[in-house]
C-alpha positions as CSV (number, residue, x, y, z in Angstrom):
1,M,0.1,0.0,0.0
2,R,2.8,2.4,0.8
3,Q,4.5,1.6,-2.5
4,E,1.1,2.4,-4.4
5,F,0.7,5.6,-2.5
6,G,4.3,6.5,-3.1
7,G,4.0,5.8,-6.8
8,F,0.8,7.9,-7.0
9,G,2.7,10.8,-5.3
10,G,5.5,10.6,-7.8
11,G,3.3,10.6,-10.6
12,G,1.5,13.8,-9.4
13,Q,5.0,15.6,-9.0
14,S,5.6,14.6,-12.7
15,V,2.4,16.0,-14.0
16,S,3.0,19.3,-12.0
17,G,6.6,19.6,-13.5
18,R,5.3,19.0,-16.9
19,G,2.7,21.8,-16.5
20,T,5.3,24.3,-15.3
21,T,7.5,23.5,-18.2
22,L,4.8,24.0,-20.7
23,L,3.8,27.4,-19.1
24,V,7.4,28.4,-19.3
25,A,7.7,27.4,-22.8
26,I,4.6,29.1,-23.8
27,G,5.8,32.3,-22.2
28,V,9.1,32.1,-24.0
29,G,7.3,31.7,-27.2
30,L,5.1,34.6,-26.7
31,L,8.2,36.6,-25.8
32,I,9.8,35.5,-29.0
33,V,6.7,36.4,-30.9
34,A,6.6,39.8,-29.2
35,L,10.2,40.5,-30.1
36,L,9.6,39.4,-33.6
37,L,6.7,41.6,-33.9
38,L,8.5,44.7,-32.5
39,N,11.4,44.2,-34.8
40,S,9.6,43.4,-37.9
41,Y,8.3,47.1,-38.4
42,T,9.6,50.7,-38.0
43,V,8.1,54.1,-38.1
44,I,9.8,56.9,-40.0
45,E,8.7,60.3,-38.6
46,A,8.1,63.4,-40.9
47,G,11.1,65.3,-41.7
48,T,13.4,62.2,-41.6
49,R,14.6,59.4,-43.7
50,G,15.5,55.9,-42.6
51,V,18.6,54.1,-43.9
52,L,17.8,50.3,-44.1
53,K,20.7,48.0,-43.4
54,N,20.8,44.1,-43.6
55,F,23.7,42.6,-41.6
56,G,25.3,46.1,-41.9
57,Q,24.9,46.5,-45.5
58,I,22.7,49.4,-46.8
59,V,19.9,48.1,-48.9
60,G,17.5,51.0,-49.3
61,V,16.1,54.4,-48.0
62,L,12.8,54.4,-46.1
63,G,10.5,57.4,-46.5
64,E,7.9,58.8,-44.0
65,G,5.4,56.4,-42.5
66,L,5.2,52.7,-41.4
67,H,7.5,50.2,-42.8
68,F,8.1,46.3,-42.3
69,R,11.5,44.7,-42.2
70,A,13.2,41.4,-41.4
71,P,13.4,41.1,-37.7
72,F,16.9,40.7,-36.1
73,I,18.5,40.9,-39.6
74,S,17.9,44.6,-40.4
75,N,18.2,47.8,-38.6
76,V,17.5,51.4,-39.5
77,T,19.4,54.5,-38.9
78,I,17.4,57.6,-38.9
79,V,18.7,60.9,-40.7
80,D,17.1,64.2,-40.0
81,V,16.5,66.0,-43.5
82,K,14.9,69.1,-42.1
83,T,16.6,72.6,-42.2
84,Q,19.3,72.6,-39.5
85,R,21.2,75.6,-38.0
86,Y,24.9,75.6,-37.5
87,E,26.8,78.5,-36.1
88,S,30.6,78.9,-36.3
89,N,33.3,81.5,-35.4
90,A,36.7,81.6,-37.3
91,S,39.6,84.0,-37.5
92,A,41.2,84.8,-40.8
93,A,43.3,87.6,-42.5
94,S,41.7,90.0,-44.8
95,R,43.2,91.1,-48.1
96,D,45.0,94.0,-46.4
97,L,46.4,91.6,-43.7
98,Q,44.0,92.5,-41.0
99,I,43.0,89.7,-38.6
100,V,39.2,89.4,-38.5
101,S,37.0,87.1,-36.4
102,T,33.9,86.3,-38.1
103,Q,30.7,84.7,-36.7
104,V,28.5,83.0,-39.4
105,V,25.3,81.2,-39.3
106,L,24.7,78.3,-41.8
107,N,21.2,76.9,-42.6
108,Y,21.5,73.4,-44.3
109,R,19.9,70.0,-44.7
110,P,20.8,66.6,-46.0
111,D,19.6,65.9,-49.4
112,P,16.7,63.5,-48.8
113,N,17.5,61.4,-52.0
114,T,21.2,60.7,-51.1
115,V,21.1,60.1,-47.3
116,D,22.2,56.5,-48.0
117,T,25.4,57.8,-49.6
118,L,25.9,60.3,-46.7
119,V,25.7,57.6,-44.1
120,R,27.7,55.1,-46.1
121,E,30.7,57.6,-46.8
122,I,30.5,59.9,-43.8
123,G,28.2,58.5,-41.1
124,P,25.7,60.1,-38.7
125,E,28.3,62.5,-37.6
126,Y,28.4,64.4,-40.8
127,E,28.3,67.7,-39.1
128,R,31.4,67.4,-37.2
129,R,33.4,65.6,-40.0
130,V,32.2,67.8,-43.0
131,V,30.2,70.8,-42.2
132,D,32.4,72.6,-39.7
133,P,35.6,72.0,-41.8
134,A,33.8,73.5,-44.9
135,V,32.7,76.5,-42.9
136,Q,36.2,77.2,-41.6
137,E,37.6,77.0,-45.1
138,A,34.9,79.1,-46.7
139,L,35.3,81.9,-44.1
140,K,39.0,81.9,-44.7
141,A,38.7,82.0,-48.4
142,A,35.9,84.6,-48.6
143,T,37.9,86.9,-46.0
144,A,41.1,86.9,-48.1
145,Q,39.1,88.4,-51.1
146,F,38.1,91.7,-49.3
147,T,39.8,94.3,-47.2
148,A,38.9,94.9,-43.7
149,E,36.9,97.8,-44.6
150,E,35.0,96.0,-47.4
151,L,34.1,93.3,-45.1
152,I,31.8,95.8,-43.4
153,T,30.7,97.8,-46.3
154,K,30.2,94.9,-48.7
155,R,28.6,92.3,-46.3
156,P,26.1,90.8,-48.8
157,Q,29.0,90.1,-51.3
158,V,31.0,88.5,-48.5
159,S,28.0,86.3,-47.5
160,A,27.6,85.3,-51.0
161,A,31.2,84.4,-51.4
162,I,31.0,82.2,-48.3
163,Q,27.9,80.6,-49.6
164,D,29.6,79.7,-53.0
165,V,32.5,77.9,-51.3
166,L,30.2,76.1,-48.9
167,E,27.9,75.1,-51.9
168,A,30.8,73.7,-53.9
169,R,32.2,71.7,-50.7
170,L,29.0,70.3,-49.4
171,S,26.9,69.6,-52.5
172,V,29.2,66.8,-53.5
173,R,28.5,65.2,-50.0
174,G,24.8,65.2,-50.4
175,I,24.2,68.3,-48.2
176,L,22.3,71.3,-49.4
177,V,23.2,74.8,-48.4
178,E,20.2,77.1,-48.0
179,S,21.4,80.3,-46.6
180,V,24.4,81.9,-45.0
181,A,24.3,85.0,-42.7
182,I,27.1,86.8,-41.2
183,T,26.2,87.9,-37.6
184,D,29.3,89.7,-36.4
185,F,32.8,90.9,-37.4
186,N,35.4,91.5,-34.7
187,F,38.6,93.5,-35.7
188,S,41.7,94.4,-33.6
189,E,41.7,97.4,-31.3
190,E,44.2,99.4,-33.5
191,F,42.1,98.8,-36.7
192,T,38.9,99.7,-34.8
193,R,40.4,103.0,-33.7
194,A,41.6,103.8,-37.2
195,I,38.1,103.2,-38.5
196,E,36.6,105.5,-36.1
197,A,39.2,108.1,-36.9
198,K,38.4,107.7,-40.6
199,Q,34.7,108.0,-40.1
200,V,35.1,111.1,-38.1
201,A,37.4,112.8,-40.7
202,E,34.8,111.8,-43.3
203,Q,32.0,113.5,-41.4
204,D,34.0,116.5,-40.9
205,A,34.8,116.8,-44.7
206,L,31.3,116.1,-45.6
207,R,30.2,118.9,-43.1
208,A,32.7,121.4,-44.6
209,Q,31.4,120.6,-48.1
210,N,27.9,121.2,-47.0
211,E,28.8,124.5,-45.5
212,L,30.7,125.6,-48.6
213,R,27.8,124.5,-50.9
214,R,25.4,126.5,-48.4
215,A,27.8,129.7,-48.6
216,Q,27.9,129.4,-52.5
217,I,24.1,129.1,-52.7
218,E,23.6,132.1,-50.5
219,A,26.1,134.1,-52.6
220,Q,24.4,133.1,-55.7
221,Q,21.1,134.3,-54.1
222,Q,22.6,137.6,-53.1
223,V,24.0,138.0,-56.8
224,A,20.7,137.0,-58.2
225,R,18.8,139.6,-55.7
226,A,21.3,142.5,-56.7
227,E,20.8,141.7,-60.4
228,A,17.1,141.9,-59.9
229,E,17.2,145.2,-58.0
230,A,19.5,146.7,-60.6
231,K,17.3,145.6,-63.4
232,A,14.3,147.1,-61.5
233,R,16.1,150.4,-61.1
234,L,17.1,150.3,-64.8
235,E,13.5,149.7,-65.7
236,V,12.3,152.5,-63.6
237,A,14.8,155.0,-65.0
238,R,14.0,153.9,-68.5
239,A,10.3,154.6,-67.6
240,E,10.9,158.0,-66.3
241,A,13.1,158.9,-69.2
242,E,10.4,157.9,-71.5
243,A,7.9,159.8,-69.7
244,L,10.1,163.0,-69.9
245,R,10.6,162.4,-73.6
246,L,6.9,162.0,-74.2
247,Q,6.3,165.2,-72.1
248,R,8.8,167.2,-74.1
249,E,7.1,166.1,-77.2
250,V,3.6,167.3,-76.2
251,I,4.6,170.5,-74.3
252,S,3.6,173.7,-76.1
253,P,2.8,177.3,-75.1
254,A,-0.8,176.8,-75.3
255,L,-0.5,173.8,-72.9
256,L,1.6,175.7,-70.5
257,Q,-1.0,178.5,-70.5
258,L,-3.8,176.0,-70.0
259,R,-1.8,174.4,-67.0
260,F,-1.3,178.0,-65.6
261,I,-5.0,178.9,-65.9
262,E,-5.9,175.6,-64.3
263,R,-3.7,176.1,-61.4
264,W,-4.3,179.9,-60.9
265,D,-6.1,181.0,-57.7
266,G,-7.3,184.3,-59.1
267,I,-4.8,186.7,-57.6
268,L,-2.6,188.6,-59.8
269,P,1.0,188.9,-59.0
270,R,2.4,192.3,-57.5
271,V,5.1,192.8,-60.0
272,M,6.1,191.1,-63.3
273,A,9.6,191.1,-64.5
274,G,10.8,191.2,-68.0
275,G,9.8,193.3,-70.8
276,E,10.2,193.4,-74.4
277,N,14.0,193.6,-74.1
278,G,14.2,191.2,-71.2
279,G,14.5,193.9,-68.4
280,G,12.6,196.1,-66.4
281,V,10.0,195.6,-63.4
282,F,6.4,196.6,-63.9
283,P,4.2,197.4,-60.9
284,M,0.8,195.5,-60.8
285,F,-2.3,196.3,-59.0
286,M,-4.2,193.8,-56.8
287,I,-7.6,193.3,-58.3
288,P,-9.8,191.2,-55.8
289,A,-11.3,188.1,-57.5
290,D,-14.8,189.0,-56.4
291,D,-14.6,192.1,-58.6
292,L,-13.7,190.2,-61.6
293,A,-16.9,188.1,-61.3
294,A,-19.8,189.2,-63.4
295,P,-22.3,191.6,-61.6
296,T,-25.4,189.9,-60.2
297,S,-27.8,193.0,-60.2
298,T,-28.5,195.9,-62.5
299,T,-27.5,198.6,-59.8
300,P,-24.4,200.4,-61.1
301,R,-21.6,200.2,-58.7
302,S,-18.8,202.6,-58.4
303,A,-15.3,201.5,-59.5
304,P,-13.1,200.6,-56.7
305,T,-10.2,202.8,-55.7
306,P,-7.2,201.1,-57.0
307,T,-4.5,200.6,-54.3
308,P,-1.1,201.4,-55.3
309,V,1.5,198.8,-54.9
310,P,4.3,199.9,-52.8
């Protein structure tokens, strides 16, 4: 009886062990299936590309969206193809041998059509390996084409020269240059003082030119006013001379007598000089103007007693 019970007990233990093993196997299988499922697809976000590799070999480029791949065999390297900003600062010598420190901002992005070549030839660290050296070279090459003063006065041309060099260097690597902006120029203290002195001198010269031009304009205005006044006086003199000439043409004894009569107040002069021979003084009698008027009545009046002129 004890043996039967023992055998029965041993069989129970065997069944329990087999059940545990089965559960473990099922769990492992589910885990493997989950891993397979998780590694059988990949999601490429917007603005990125996925470089697909099988056992390390690049086999294609994945666009945006959901993609299936062979689990545990392939992997995906994500490359950002959106516009990226890179800022750099470099010192270089200008054409007139002035040391200039230039700060530039570069906007670029990897070419979505050639990201596989970029990853194959350079790798994910393309900014440190390719972009930074290209920016340093472009800054030095462009700075050497201009004088220190031209770097300030011709900033658009300097930016264009830097961009031309960068496009030539980076386009062959599958990197597209969008824009280049110079944010700052730093010169030596001696050159900065020289520039300030030159600006002050130019401002003084410009101020002197403006004052000279103003003085010239004022002088021209004074000359014009004097000429106008002289012309006006000449016209007045001409008018007066013409008036005198016309008066001489129309003056006659009869006209003079008429003007005398118009101005006569009715009182005769006391004496009258001049005779037939141009000499002599003749006494005159004062005749009241009322007596010269015509009589208003028929009553005869006695003649007034003449008053001798002393």
